[in-house]
C-alpha positions, 0 to 999 in steps of 0.5 A: 019380697019373694024371689022368682026363680027360673029352673034350668035342667042340667042333667036327667039324673045326678048320676049323669054328672061326671063328679071327679074325686073331689066331689065337684062336677062341671055342668052346662046351664044354658051355655054357661059352665057352672060347678056342682058340688056334693057334700054329705048328701047335699048338692050345691051349684056355684060359679065355675070361676073364683071371683078373686082371680078366676081360678077354675073351682072344679080344680079345687076341693071341698074341705071337711066343713063343706067349703069350696076351696079355690086351687089358686090362692086357697080362698074358701067359700060356703057352698050354701050361700057363697060367703067368703069364709077365709076373710077376703070379702069376695062373694061366690055366685051360687044357685039352689039345686033341686033333684026331681024325678025327671032330672037335676035343676038349678034355679036362677033368679028372674029379672034382676038389675035395678028395674027387675022389680018392674017385670 
């Protein structure tokens, strides 16, 4: 089954996002704060807060392997798929990013929930 995505424009250009020295920026996606991470010419979108204890991931860092590291307890997540790679079993919400001529877009799955397939 193919996922249907709704694309949300978060910036006119990648340079409009205020990336900190840690290569993480905070963006607004329809009134919700998310993080945008850059690693080796790739761009990733993921949750603003760590699913473990709510640490602000924009205050963390991206390690040498491209994982986002939470500033509170150093839990690590793969920015590509949200998998917790330090072994605690959590999952970090993440979304695909497209950089287009007219801006930077984040894709959010449509529907969802138990009866999302009915729509």
